[in-house]
Structure formats: structure tokens, C-alpha cells
C-alpha positions in Angstrom: -1.3 21.3 -29.8 -2.5 20.2 -26.3 0.8 21.6 -24.9 -0.2 25.1 -25.9 -3.4 24.8 -23.9 -1.5 23.5 -20.9 0.9 26.4 -21.1 -2.0 28.9 -21.2 -3.5 27.2 -18.1 -0.3 27.3 -16.2 0.4 31.0 -17.0 -3.1 31.9 -16.0 -2.9 30.0 -12.7 0.4 31.6 -11.9 -0.6 35.2 -12.7 -4.1 35.4 -11.2 -3.0 35.0 -7.5 -0.2 37.6 -8.1 -2.5 40.4 -9.4 -4.5 41.1 -6.3 -1.4 40.6 -4.1 0.8 43.2 -5.9 -2.0 45.5 -7.2 -4.4 45.4 -4.2 -6.0 48.9 -4.7 -6.3 48.9 -8.5 -9.4 47.7 -10.3 -11.7 47.8 -7.3 -14.9 49.7 -7.4 -14.8 51.0 -3.8 -18.4 52.3 -4.1 -19.6 49.2 -5.8 -22.3 49.2 -8.5 -26.0 49.2 -8.0 -26.8 46.8 -10.7 -23.9 44.4 -10.3 -23.9 44.2 -6.5 -21.0 44.3 -4.2 -17.7 44.1 -5.9 -15.5 46.4 -3.8 -13.5 43.5 -2.3 -12.8 41.6 -5.6 -10.2 42.7 -8.1 -11.4 43.5 -11.6 -8.0 42.9 -13.2 -8.4 39.3 -14.2 -8.0 40.5 -17.8 -4.3 41.0 -17.1 -3.9 37.3 -16.6 -5.8 36.5 -19.8 -3.6 38.9 -21.8 -0.4 37.6 -20.1 -1.4 34.0 -21.0 -2.2 35.1 -24.6 1.1 36.9 -25.0 3.2 33.9 -23.8 1.3 31.3 -25.9 1.4 33.7 -28.9 5.2 34.0 -28.7 5.6 30.2 -28.3 3.3 29.5 -31.3 5.3 32.0 -33.5 8.6 30.3 -32.6 7.5 26.8 -33.4 4.8 27.4 -36.0 5.6 30.5 -38.0 3.2 31.8 -40.7 3.7 33.1 -44.2 4.1 36.9 -44.3 0.6 37.7 -45.6 -1.2 35.5 -43.1 1.1 36.6 -40.2 0.1 40.2 -41.0 -3.6 39.4 -40.6 -3.1 37.7 -37.2 -0.7 40.4 -36.0 -3.4 43.0 -36.8 -6.0 41.0 -34.9 -3.8 40.6 -31.9 -2.6 44.2 -31.7 -6.2 45.5 -32.0 -7.3 43.0 -29.3 -4.6 44.4 -27.0 -5.8 47.9 -27.8 -9.3 46.9 -27.0 -8.0 45.5 -23.7 -6.3 48.8 -22.9 -9.6 50.6 -23.5 -11.5 48.3 -21.1 -8.6 48.3 -18.6 -8.8 52.1 -18.5 -12.5 51.9 -17.7 -11.7 49.4 -14.9 -9.4 51.9 -13.3 -11.4 55.0 -14.0 -14.9 54.7 -15.6 -15.1 56.4 -19.0 -18.8 56.3 -19.8 -20.7 54.3 -22.4 -20.4 56.8 -25.2 -16.6 57.2 -24.9 -16.1 53.5 -24.7 -18.3 52.9 -27.8 -16.4 55.6 -29.7 -13.1 54.0 -28.8 -14.3 50.6 -29.9 -15.4 51.9 -33.2 -12.0 53.6 -33.8 -10.1 50.5 -32.9 -12.4 48.3 -35.2 -12.0 50.8 -38.1 -8.2 50.8 -37.7 -8.2 47.0 -37.7 -10.4 46.9 -40.8 -8.1 49.4 -42.6 -5.0 47.4 -41.5 -6.2 44.1 -43.1 -9.1 42.5 -41.3 -11.6 42.4 -44.1 -14.6 40.4 -45.4 -15.2 40.9 -49.1 -17.5 38.2 -50.2 -20.5 36.4 -48.8 -21.1 32.8 -49.7 -24.8 31.8 -49.4 -24.7 28.5 -47.5 -28.0 27.4 -49.1 -27.2 28.0 -52.8 -23.4 28.2 -52.8 -23.5 31.5 -54.7 -20.8 34.0 -53.8 -22.0 37.6 -53.4 -19.5 40.5 -53.4 -20.2 42.9 -50.5 -18.4 45.9 -52.0 -18.6 49.0 -49.7 -20.8 47.1 -47.2 -17.9 44.7 -46.4 -15.9 47.1 -44.1 -19.2 48.3 -42.5 -20.1 44.7 -41.6 -16.6 44.0 -40.3 -16.7 47.0 -38.0 -20.2 46.1 -36.8 -19.1 42.4 -36.2 -16.0 43.4 -34.2 -17.8 46.0 -32.0 -20.9 43.7 -31.5 -19.0 40.7 -30.2 -16.7 42.9 -28.1 -19.7 44.3 -26.3 -21.6 41.0 -26.2 -19.0 39.3 -24.0 -19.0 42.3 -21.7 -22.8 42.5 -21.4 -23.2 38.9 -20.3 -20.5 39.3 -17.7 -23.1 39.9 -15.0 -22.7 36.8 -12.9 -19.6 34.9 -11.7 -18.3 32.5 -14.4 -20.8 33.2 -17.1 -18.7 35.3 -19.6 -15.6 33.1 -19.0 -17.5 29.9 -19.6 -19.2 31.2 -22.8 -15.9 32.5 -24.1 -14.3 29.1 -23.3 -17.0 27.3 -25.5 -16.4 29.8 -28.3 -12.7 29.4 -28.3 -13.1 25.6 -28.3 -15.4 26.0 -31.3 -12.8 28.1 -33.1 -10.1 25.6 -32.3 -12.1 22.8 -33.8 -13.1 24.8 -36.8 -9.5 25.8 -37.5 -8.3 22.3 -37.2 -10.9 21.0 -39.7 -10.3 23.9 -42.0 -6.5 23.2 -42.3 -5.7 26.3 -40.3 -3.5 25.0 -37.5 -2.3 28.5 -36.5 -5.9 29.5 -35.7 -6.4 26.3 -33.7 -3.2 26.9 -31.7 -4.2 30.4 -30.8 -7.7 29.4 -29.8 -6.3 26.4 -27.7 -4.0 28.8 -25.9 -7.0 30.9 -24.9 -8.9 27.7 -23.9 -6.2 26.9 -21.4 -6.0 30.5 -20.2 -9.8 30.5 -19.6 -9.7 27.2 -17.8 -7.2 28.7 -15.3 -9.2 31.9 -15.0 -12.5 30.0 -14.3 -10.8 28.2 -11.4 -10.8 31.6 -9.7 -13.8 33.1 -11.3 -16.4 30.4 -10.8 -18.9 31.3 -8.0 -17.9 32.7 -5.6 -15.5 34.7 -7.7 -12.1 35.6 -6.3 -11.3 37.8 -9.3 -13.3 39.4 -12.2 -12.1 39.7 -15.8 -13.3 43.3 -15.8 -14.1 45.3 -19.0 -10.5 44.9 -20.1 -10.7 41.1 -20.1 -14.2 41.0 -21.6 -13.3 43.5 -24.5 -10.1 41.5 -25.2 -12.0 38.1 -25.4 -14.8 39.5 -27.4 -12.6 41.2 -30.0 -10.3 38.2 -30.2 -13.2 35.8 -30.9 -14.6 38.2 -33.5 -11.2 38.7 -35.2 -10.3 35.0 -35.2 -13.7 34.1 -36.7 -13.1 36.6 -39.5 -9.6 35.3 -40.1 -11.2 31.9 -40.7 -13.5 33.5 -43.3 -10.5 34.2 -45.5 -10.6 30.6 -46.4 -14.2 30.9 -47.6 -15.7 29.0 -44.8 -18.5 31.5 -44.1 -20.5 29.1 -42.0 -17.6 28.5 -39.6 -16.7 32.2 -39.6 -20.0 33.8 -38.8 -23.0 31.5 -38.5 -21.4 28.9 -36.2 -20.4 31.5 -33.6 -23.8 33.1 -33.8 -25.4 29.8 -33.0 -23.1 29.3 -30.0 -24.0 32.8 -28.8 -27.8 32.5 -29.5 -28.9 32.7 -25.9 -26.9 35.9 -24.9 -27.6 37.5 -28.3 -31.3 37.2 -27.8 -31.1 38.2 -24.2 -29.0 41.3 -24.9 -31.1 42.3 -27.9 -34.4 42.2 -26.0 -32.8 44.1 -23.1 -31.7 46.9 -25.4 -35.1 47.0 -27.1 -36.9 47.2 -23.8 -34.7 50.0 -22.6 -35.3 51.9 -25.8 -39.1 51.6 -25.5 -39.0 52.7 -21.9 -36.8 55.7 -22.7 -33.8 54.4 -20.8 -30.2 54.6 -22.2 -29.6 51.6 -24.5 -26.5 50.5 -22.7 -27.7 51.2 -19.2 -27.0 48.2 -16.9 -30.0 46.6 -15.3 -30.9 43.4 -13.4 -33.3 42.0 -16.0 -30.8 39.7 -17.9 -31.5 36.0 -18.0 -29.0 35.2 -15.3 -30.6 37.8 -13.0 -34.0 36.2 -13.7 -32.7 32.7 -12.7 -31.3 34.1 -9.4 -34.6 35.9 -8.9 -36.6 32.7 -9.1 -34.4 31.1 -6.4 -31.4 29.7 -8.2 -28.0 30.0 -6.5 -25.3 31.7 -8.6 -23.6 28.3 -9.1 -26.8 26.6 -10.3 -27.7 29.6 -12.5 -24.3 29.5 -14.2 -24.4 25.7 -14.7 -27.9 25.9 -16.1 -26.8 28.5 -18.7 -23.8 26.4 -19.5 -26.1 23.5 -20.3 -28.2 25.6 -22.6 -25.2 27.1 -24.2 -23.8 23.6 -24.9 -26.9 22.7 -26.8 -26.5 25.8 -29.0 -22.8 24.9 -29.3 -23.7 21.5 -30.7 -26.0 23.3 -33.2 -23.1 25.4 -34.2 -21.0 22.3 -34.9 -23.9 20.8 -37.0 -24.0 24.1 -39.0 -20.3 23.7 -39.6 -20.5 19.9 -40.5 -23.4 20.4 -42.8 -21.8 23.6 -44.4 -25.0 25.5 -43.8 -27.3 23.4 -45.9 -29.7 22.7 -43.1 -29.8 26.2 -41.6 -33.7 26.5 -41.6 -34.0 23.3 -39.6 -31.3 24.3 -37.2 -32.8 27.7 -36.6 -36.2 26.1 -36.0 -34.7 23.6 -33.5 -32.8 26.5 -31.8 -36.1 28.4 -31.4 -37.8 25.4 -30.0 -35.0 24.8 -27.4 -35.2 28.5 -26.4 -39.0 28.4 -25.9 -38.8 25.2 -23.9 -36.1 26.6 -21.7 -37.9 29.8 -21.0 -41.2 28.0 -20.4 -39.7 25.5 -18.0 -38.7 28.3 -15.6 -41.9 30.3 -15.9 -40.6 33.6 -17.0 -40.6 33.4 -20.8 -43.7 35.6 -21.0 -42.1 38.3 -18.9 -38.9 38.0 -20.8 -40.7 38.6 -24.1 -42.8 41.5 -22.7 -41.7 43.9 -25.4 -45.2 43.8 -27.0 -46.8 45.1 -23.8 -44.3 47.8 -23.5 -44.8 48.9 -27.1 -48.4 49.7 -26.5 -47.7 52.5 -24.0 -44.2 53.3 -25.1 -44.7 57.1 -25.5 -46.2 57.5 -22.1 -43.6 55.3 -20.5 -40.8 57.3 -22.1 -42.1 60.6 -20.8 -42.5 59.2 -17.2 -39.0 57.7 -17.4 -37.5 61.0 -18.5 -39.2 62.8 -15.6 -38.0 60.1 -13.1 -34.4 60.3 -14.4 -34.6 64.1 -14.1 -35.7 63.8 -10.4 -32.9 61.2 -9.9 -30.3 63.6 -11.2 -31.7 66.4 -9.1 -31.5 64.2 -5.9 -27.9 63.3 -6.8 -26.9 67.0 -7.1 -28.7 67.9 -3.9 -26.6 65.3 -2.1 -23.6 67.6 -2.5 -25.4 70.4 -0.7 -26.7 68.5 2.3 -24.8 68.3 5.6 -26.4 65.0 6.7 -28.0 61.9 5.3 -31.2 62.8 7.2 -31.5 66.0 5.1 -31.0 64.0 1.9 -33.6 61.5 3.1 -36.1 64.5 3.3 -35.2 65.4 -0.3 -35.9 61.8 -1.3 -39.5 62.3 0.1 -40.1 64.9 -2.5 -39.0 62.6 -5.3 -41.2 59.7 -4.0 -44.2 62.0 -3.7 -43.8 63.3 -7.3 -43.7 59.7 -8.6 -47.0 59.0 -6.8 -45.7 56.5 -4.2 -47.6 56.3 -1.0 -45.0 54.6 1.2 -41.3 53.7 1.3 -39.1 51.7 3.7 -35.3 51.6 3.6 -33.5 49.0 5.7 -29.8 49.4 6.3 -27.2 48.4 8.9 -28.1 51.5 10.9 -31.8 50.6 11.0 -34.8 51.7 9.0 -36.1 54.8 7.4 -39.8 55.0 6.7 -41.8 57.5 4.7 -45.6 57.7 4.4 -47.2 60.2 2.1 -49.6 62.7 3.6 -52.4 62.5 1.2 -55.1 63.8 3.4 -57.6 61.2 2.3 -58.5 57.5 2.7 -55.9 55.1 1.2 -57.2 53.0 -1.7 -58.3 49.4 -0.8 -55.8 48.0 -3.3 -52.1 48.7 -3.4 -49.0 47.6 -5.3 -46.1 46.3 -3.2 -42.5 46.0 -4.3 -39.5 44.8 -2.2 -36.0 44.1 -3.4 -32.9 43.0 -1.5 -29.6 44.4 -2.7 -26.2 43.6 -1.3 -26.1 46.8 0.7 -29.7 47.5 1.4 -33.3 46.4 1.3 -35.9 48.8 -0.1 -39.6 48.6 -0.3 -42.2 50.8 -2.1 -46.0 51.0 -2.0 -48.4 52.7 -4.4 -52.1 52.6 -4.9 -53.4 50.8 -7.9 -55.5 53.8 -8.9 -52.3 55.8 -9.2 -50.6 53.5 -11.8 -50.6 50.0 -13.2 -48.3 47.2 -12.1 -45.9 47.5 -14.9 -45.3 51.2 -14.5 -45.1 50.7 -10.7 -42.3 48.2 -11.0 -40.4 50.3 -13.5 -40.6 53.4 -11.2 -39.5 51.3 -8.2 -36.3 50.3 -9.9 -35.5 53.9 -10.9 -36.3 55.2 -7.4 -34.1 52.5 -5.7 -31.2 53.3 -8.0 -31.7 57.1 -7.4 -31.2 56.7 -3.6 -28.2 54.4 -4.1 -26.5 56.9 -6.4 -27.4 59.9 -4.3 -26.0 58.2 -1.2 -22.8 57.4 -3.0 -22.5 61.0 -4.2 -22.9 62.2 -0.6 -20.1 59.9 0.5 -17.8 61.1 -2.2 -18.3 64.7 -1.3 -18.4 64.4 2.5 -16.3 61.3 3.4 -13.2 62.5 1.6 -13.6 66.3 2.0 -11.3 68.1 4.4 -12.0 69.1 7.9 -15.6 69.0 8.8 -16.4 65.3 8.8 -15.7 63.0 11.7 -15.3 59.2 12.1 -19.0 59.2 13.2 -20.0 60.8 10.0 -18.1 58.2 8.1 -19.9 55.5 10.0 -23.3 57.0 9.0 -22.2 57.0 5.4 -21.1 53.4 5.7 -24.5 52.4 7.2 -26.6 54.2 4.7 -25.0 53.1 1.4 -22.8 50.2 2.5 -19.6 51.7 1.1 -17.5 50.0 3.8 -14.1 49.8 2.0 -14.5 53.3 0.6 -15.3 54.9 4.0 -12.7 53.0 5.9 -10.1 54.0 3.3 -11.2 57.6 3.7 -11.0 57.4 7.5 -7.5 55.9 7.2 -6.5 58.5 4.7 -7.7 61.3 6.9 -5.9 59.8 10.0 -2.7 59.7 8.1 -3.1 63.3 6.9 -3.8 64.4 10.4 -0.7 62.6 11.7 1.5 64.2 9.0 0.1 67.7 9.6 -1.0 68.0 13.3 -1.6 71.8 12.8 -4.4 71.0 10.4 
């Protein structure tokens, strides 16, 4: 069994250096991403190596450890659906599809997998031992489980090494559960992915040389969900569902609260942000490596709880849930941001007002992004940005870039208030600061609007670059340098300059 893991590691270690070498331009977000930082120089195609390792180990397992026809059909369905989920995410890595399209695709794949044989018909109460038939709710729960875990691995992939490390722990858990449930095929498949993830983490641990991308995250999430359901066919409901949920306790709560906060504020539910737990750790001064190792340590505690849930066959679930809650509260309190993390109650009190203001701010952001297409210079767009800042009741703004600083001060015609809110945030490509008077808004609303305003400028600057840096004729190398300085799209702008130079050489008359 160990040999399967070794093979998975070797295949992963061989494939990962090849991907950026032979596919240098694919899977790179040239314009980066506001919430995830600079990623334009790092390939997002690490999922190809994970899939390649999986295919190799899967073929080897089937040669030396074939299954009966019925069981083989179930695993074949899981693996084909996992590959389909990878293709969906891989498509998004190459060309962003949008959250709604991706979710629709995930649901279609999960429904097809359920129809093809991945099912969950009965629920065994771990406390009483009574088996309850699920009836028509069974397929619904299966689809929800498959889609939820697929997205969960992707949502926690916000810092180098985190998603890969959590997936490694879950695959190790599934390998152990399969071995103790007399399901060697499940253990072999999971061990193959353990090896693949070890090889991947060698390149993905901070600072990452490659990312798994949406393709790799979707593939891992669906594979974990599918293998856990395959285990449920033997009746081990604790191992199938409850144990993985314990191991995923930290990211499940983090993502759930993030979605709830976005909904209460009127933001799209799957809109990325920088408020996840790993962002908070970095925000309080942790390095990326220390933040990941800290989260690994907490996840290992929950993994041990998952193993206890399996060993005790669910008989001590109330005690385990209580202990998990205590560990979570101690962890949050030790870093001083537990109160802020659980700030849903404060948001709930003024949710309606917050949602209206958010809708207005997003409308202004969209307007600014569209105006960027009509402006001939970044200075003109900065003037448009003044209008947005004034409408959102800011009094000052300062943008620091490689080219220097841009400063705006509102002309209010009156004496500034004695008390002001200040907000400053450093991003990989810019530093932006906002000031507003306390009489204009409270602190919570101020921070919320600052985040929206900062994102609005970043997206508008990117739109300006897309329109002007690659449009024909009018823009010069100097214009590209301005674009590069304002939004930091270095690789994108240099690529556009090289493309224009090659076009000019090929067609001198133009």
C-alpha cells in the first residue's frame, strides 16, 4: 500500500516542474486578483499534476487490485465525475466563467454522478443505532454534499499550502477509515492522492511556485466527497460524513460565517474577500508560513476528533462537539480576533441599511469601471474616482503606486470634524488610504466602504489597461508604463508591449 503513495509522490514531483516549463502562458492571471494578491507570475495549473498522479495510481491499483463489477462501477463514476469537475475548474483557470456558471456546472455534474450510482439511501443514527430511510431526500443530500465539499476546498485555497495541507489530512483520514472498514481499494486510492499531495506541497508551500487552481481544488473536493460516500455503502455513516466534517470544522465555520456576513451586507455570497481566517492571521502579523503551520496545527486537533468519532462509532458525539467548540473558542481568543470573526450579530442589527448602502457603492463601482473605457488617460479616471469618493462621504483619499502618489481632499466648504476615521491597507500592487469624519458614518460602515472603494479603483484600473494597453494604434510604450505604475499589471503590460512591437515589425505600414 505504501508503494502506491510513493508512486503518487514521484509522478507529482516529475509533472509539476514540467507544467510551467511547457505551458508558460496558460493558467496565469496576467492582471492578478484584488483579493488574492499578485499571482501573475505563478502558474495555476498544479491541478494537472494532481490529476496526472491520480490517473497513474488509479491504473496501477486496477491492475493489481481489481474490484467486483458493482463496486468498480461506483468508483468509476466517482472518478469520471471528479475529472469532469476538474475540467470545469480548469476552464475557469484559463478563462474565468463567473460564479453562477461554475455553480450550475457543479450541480449538473453532481446530479449526473448521483444518477449514475453515487447514492446515499439510509441514515444510521450514531447515538441510537436506528436506521432511517431517506427516500427522496437521499439524492438531494448527495448533490448538496458533493457540491459543498467541492467548493469548500476551493474557498480555503486563499494562502499558499493551506488547501493542499487540509486535503492531505482528509485523504489520510479516508485511507485509515477504508483500511479499518475492510475497504482496501478506498485506502489505496486515498493513499495515492496522499502521495500526490505531498509532492504538490513541496512546490506549493510558502512561497508557492505553483497553485492548484480551481481545477485542482474542484477535483480534490469532489474526490474527497465521493470517496466518503463510497464508504457509506458499507453502513459506516460516522466514517462517511461525520468524521470528514470534524476534520473540516475550521474551514466549514470560517466559510459559513463569511457567506453569512456577505449576505447580511448585501454582497454576492460567493464574492471573494480578505476576511477569511488565514487573512486575519496574516493581518495580525503572521508570515504566510507561520499562518499555514498554525492552521495545520488546529486542523490536526480536529482530525484527531474525527478519528475519535470513527473509533467510538459516534456514541460520544455530544462530547466531541463540545470539545471542538471549546478548542475553536480558545484558538480564536488566543489571537484576539474571535469577537470580530463572530461579528454577525452586530451586522444583523443594521442589515437593511447596510444592504442599501452596499448596493449603491457597487453601482458606483460598476459605473467607474465602465467610465474607464471612455477615458484617454488615468488622470481622467482618477477625476471620476473623486466623484465616487465624494458620494460615499469620504473626506480624503491617498493612493500610493510605483509612479508616486495621488491625493484627493473633499471640498466641503466647512470646518472638518475633530474626529476622523482612518483606514490604510497595503496590497501587492498599491497602498490606499481613506479618511472620513465620524459624524458621517460609524466605524463598521467606514471599513466596509473602504474595502469596496479600494476594490473599485483596482478593477477600474484593470479595465483601463485591458481597453488601452492592447487596443491598436493610439497607445505608446509610455502609456503602457503609466498603466503598469497605476495598477501594477507588469506582466500584462509588458506582454502587450511585446505583442504590439511584433505586430509593428510584421506590418510596418500600420
